[in-house]
C-alpha positions, 0 to 999 in steps of 0.5 A, spaced: 267 106 300 260 107 300 256 113 299 256 115 307 263 114 308 265 118 302 260 124 304 264 123 311 271 124 308 269 130 304 265 134 309 267 136 316 262 135 322 264 142 325 262 145 318 255 142 317 253 143 324 256 150 324 251 152 319 246 152 325 250 153 331 255 158 333 261 154 335 267 156 339 274 151 339 274 148 346 281 144 346 281 139 340 273 139 340 268 145 339 263 147 344 256 151 343 249 152 345 244 146 344 239 147 338 235 143 342 234 146 349 234 153 351 240 153 355 244 159 357 251 155 358 254 151 352 254 144 353 253 142 346 260 138 344 263 136 337 269 132 336 272 133 329 277 127 330 271 122 332 266 126 327 261 125 333 257 131 336 253 130 343 248 135 347 249 134 354 243 138 355 238 133 351 242 127 351 242 127 344 248 125 340 251 122 333 254 123 327 253 129 321 247 125 319 243 124 325 244 131 326 241 133 320 235 129 321 234 132 328 235 139 326 231 139 319 226 133 321 228 129 315 229 121 315 235 118 313 234 118 306 233 125 305 239 127 310 243 123 305 241 126 299 242 133 302 249 132 305 251 128 298 249 135 294 253 139 299 259 134 298 258 133 291 257 126 291 253 122 286 248 117 289 246 114 283 253 112 282 253 108 288 246 105 287 248 102 281 255 099 284 251 096 290 247 091 285 251 085 284 250 085 276 249 093 276 257 095 274 264 093 276 266 093 283 272 096 285 277 090 286 276 089 278 277 096 277 284 096 281 286 090 277 284 093 270 289 099 272 294 094 275 294 091 268 294 097 264 301 099 268 304 093 266 302 094 259 305 101 259 311 098 262 312 094 257 311 099 252 316 103 255 322 098 254 320 098 247 320 106 245 327 109 245 324 116 245 320 115 252 326 111 255 331 117 253 326 122 256 326 119 263 333 116 263 337 122 259 333 128 260 329 127 267 336 123 270 332 118 273 335 111 274 333 104 272 331 102 279 327 109 280 323 107 273 322 100 276 320 102 283 315 108 280 312 103 275 313 109 269 311 107 262 309 109 256 302 109 252 303 108 245 299 113 240 295 108 236 288 109 239 286 103 242 292 098 244 290 098 251 283 097 250 285 091 245 290 088 251 285 089 256 280 085 252 284 079 252 285 080 259 278 079 260 276 086 262 269 089 258 268 095 255 264 098 261 270 096 266 275 099 262 271 106 261 269 106 269 277 105 271 278 111 267 282 108 262 278 109 255 273 114 253 268 114 248 268 118 242 261 118 238 260 110 236 267 107 238 272 107 244 279 109 244 285 109 249 284 115 254 292 116 254 296 116 247 303 118 246 305 120 253 309 118 259 305 114 264 306 115 271 301 111 275 297 114 281 297 109 287 293 109 293 296 109 300 297 101 300 300 102 293 295 099 289 294 103 282 288 107 282 289 112 276 295 115 272 298 122 270 300 122 263 306 127 260 307 130 253 313 127 250 315 133 246 314 140 248 311 141 241 305 136 242 298 139 242 294 139 248 296 140 255 302 138 258 299 133 263 293 130 263 290 125 269 285 120 270 278 123 270 274 122 277 272 115 278 270 110 283 277 109 285 281 116 283 279 123 286 284 128 285 281 132 291 283 126 296 289 123 292 296 124 295 301 122 290 307 118 293 304 117 299 305 109 299 312 110 298 313 116 303 309 115 309 314 111 313 319 117 312 314 122 314 313 118 320 320 118 322 322 125 320 315 127 323 314 132 317 311 132 310 314 136 304 308 137 299 311 139 292 307 141 286 309 136 281 309 128 281 316 128 277 319 132 283 317 127 288 320 122 284 326 125 283 326 127 291 326 120 293 331 118 288 336 123 291 334 120 298 329 125 301 323 120 301 318 124 306 316 128 299 309 127 296 304 132 291 297 133 290 294 135 283 297 142 282 296 147 288 289 145 290 291 143 297 284 140 300 282 138 307 282 131 305 289 132 303 291 135 310 287 129 314 290 124 310 297 127 312 296 128 319 295 121 320 303 121 319 305 128 322 303 135 324 308 138 320 307 140 313 312 144 309 309 147 302 314 147 296 310 151 291 311 156 286 311 163 289 307 166 283 300 168 284 297 161 284 302 159 289 300 165 293 293 164 293 294 156 294 298 158 301 292 163 303 287 157 303 292 152 306 293 157 312 286 157 314 285 149 313 291 148 317 289 152 322 282 149 323 286 142 323 291 144 328 297 143 323 303 146 323 304 149 316 310 152 313 313 154 307 320 152 303 324 157 300 326 155 293 332 159 292 337 157 287 332 153 283 324 154 280 322 147 283 325 141 287 327 137 280 332 143 278 335 144 285 336 136 286 340 136 279 344 142 281 346 139 287 342 134 292 344 138 298 341 144 296 334 141 296 336 138 303 338 145 305 331 148 302 327 143 306 331 145 313 330 153 311 322 153 312 318 159 315 312 159 318 306 160 313 303 166 316 310 169 317 312 168 310 305 170 307 306 177 311 313 178 309 311 176 301 305 181 302 310 187 305 314 186 298 308 187 294 305 194 297 308 201 298 307 201 306 309 208 306 303 211 303 295 210 305 293 206 299 299 201 300 297 200 308 290 199 306 291 194 301 296 191 305 291 190 311 286 188 306 290 182 304 292 180 311 287 181 315 282 176 312 287 171 313 288 173 321 280 173 321 281 165 319 286 163 324 283 158 329 287 160 335 286 167 339 293 168 342 296 167 335 291 172 332 293 177 337 300 176 336 299 177 328 295 183 330 300 186 334 305 185 328 301 188 323 300 194 327 307 195 328 309 194 320 303 199 318 305 204 324 298 204 326 294 202 333 292 195 334 285 198 335 284 201 328 286 194 326 281 191 331 275 196 328 277 194 321 277 186 323 271 187 326 268 190 320 271 184 316 268 179 320 261 182 320 261 183 312 263 175 311 259 172 317 253 168 314 247 168 319 246 161 322 241 156 319 234 155 322 231 148 323 225 148 318 220 148 324 224 153 327 222 151 334 226 147 339 225 140 340 220 138 346 224 134 351 222 130 357 226 131 363 225 124 366 227 121 359 233 126 358 236 124 365 235 117 364 239 117 358 245 121 361 245 116 367 246 110 362 251 114 358 255 116 364 255 109 366 257 106 360 262 110 358 266 108 365 264 101 363 267 101 356 273 105 358 275 101 364 275 093 364 276 094 372 269 097 373 266 091 369 264 088 376 258 093 376 255 090 371 253 084 375 246 086 376 245 091 370 241 087 364 239 090 357 232 091 359 234 096 364 236 101 359 231 105 355 235 106 348 237 101 343 244 103 342 245 102 350 242 095 350 246 093 344 253 096 347 251 093 354 250 086 351 256 086 347 260 088 353 257 082 357 258 077 351 266 079 351 268 080 358 275 083 356 273 087 350 277 094 350 274 101 348 278 100 342 275 094 340 268 096 341 269 102 336 271 098 331 264 094 331 259 097 326 253 096 330 255 101 336 261 105 333 258 112 333 255 110 340 262 108 343 265 115 340 259 119 343 261 115 350 268 117 349 267 124 348 262 124 354 268 121 358 273 126 356 268 131 358 266 129 365 271 124 367 278 125 364 284 125 369 280 122 375 283 117 380 280 110 379 278 110 386 273 116 384 271 112 378 269 106 382 265 110 386 261 114 381 260 107 377 257 104 383 253 110 384 250 110 377 249 103 377 244 104 383 241 109 380 239 105 374 237 099 378 233 104 382 229 107 376 228 100 373 225 098 380 221 104 380 218 103 373 217 096 374 213 097 380 208 102 377 207 097 372 206 091 377 201 096 381 197 097 374 197 090 373 194 088 380 189 093 379 186 090 373 187 082 376 184 084 383 180 078 382 185 073 379 189 070 386 194 066 382 196 072 377 196 077 383 201 072 387 206 072 381 206 079 381 207 080 388 213 075 387 216 079 382 215 085 387 219 082 392 224 080 387 225 087 385 226 089 392 231 084 393 235 086 387 235 093 390 237 091 397 243 087 395 245 092 390 245 097 396 248 093 401 254 091 396 255 099 394 255 100 402 260 095 403 264 097 397 
């Protein structure tokens, strides 16, 4: 993953643009007033799914980088640096890794982690105390230990480093993989005297480790993870997804637990749609990774203050991403591991006995306050109204306002008054572009861009309309992305939209056209689309012919005395007239 893709994975395009444009949900997309024109009706669209924006009033569009460049008047380098700071991405790290000899590549780091996992597995078989902990105390069977590649890190200080040196890995590679740390003048193993749990990416490649203390009396934290590396970032990593993704697809829901060992025990018990994040810090990146497999996410976090706060944060994220977030009540045990050891059926029952997250949170907050007193009512509304404010769906928001009003025995108007004050207190003013003016728009250029976009969105979506390309040439189009896409379609007659969006040189433009199609043409009959494609084809040819004739007239004025050149120009004018006549005739016959 390069720096651009890393930034895109950490930031939401709607959040970036929302700093400048007041956005409202419009189905799967967001809509707002164009920051590039003085329109009264919103025509500025954002697709979070495609990570694309398009302004129908100005014909502009692109990704989050192009928006920042447009609105702030920056070049790409400056926009990259601005967004990298927002995302917490170290560009210097990517610049170092971009050179052929300036640092280890990801493939080598994965190989180092894989070698370390094998080393830890061998060490586990030689350490009776660690084996006893996993097999007797944690009740894992041997197959589970093998499947999850569990291991043990010897407490010698540099055993892994020496092993990796023999395998051909250098110090910089070992450090970059997060397998060692530098202490004053020497390196030492990152993990020592601990049970090792490999962290794997969705493809099952080892990218880091969680290390657990073997004895409760040991000093230091119970768990430590691989530090952030090029491969591992706890804000994005989902533990166990490589072994859970098939079950999540089949069951159509995912269960999120707090501990990696809870995940392993659940899988051993046959409940495999279970994964974990690093503690309770559920992020937007985690949810986006999971909704590729299912939109029903069930949390099995502790109901302590940390778990409660995590649930509140998760509800806001889930609402924005249209995820159904639910809470599992762990009655009869403090965590899934304890339930499973008592009886695996208790864990299955708990998973089936889930509650919608907002309902669960309201019920939990009811138990914390004295709702018979004015102070208790104020505190309860203080705790719940910010949550309602952040719900993305207006119908859902109204439902919970009525419910809270009924719980408190107050009018809904009183809650709305407090809610509006809450919104006004937390609302941030929209940022203004540096020049604080709308971008000047040439109406003719905008209209030309719209015609090109509308025509190409039909052509890329429907192979049946490709016959309308007969008289359309790349030079007839006004912008480079349009010309490039047209050339690609002409070169590959049956190329599909899904194939086009995979081509790096036009990927963003294809996504913009997909958004244009959804807004303008979704649901129309093919016969209507054929008529529209023919109309747009004629407009493109008419505009091209008109521009070329103006150019020819200018050339003829300057070459009036040159009879041979004039004849050539007249011949070109006749060719253009013929092009227009043939196209118009075909449209009438169609």
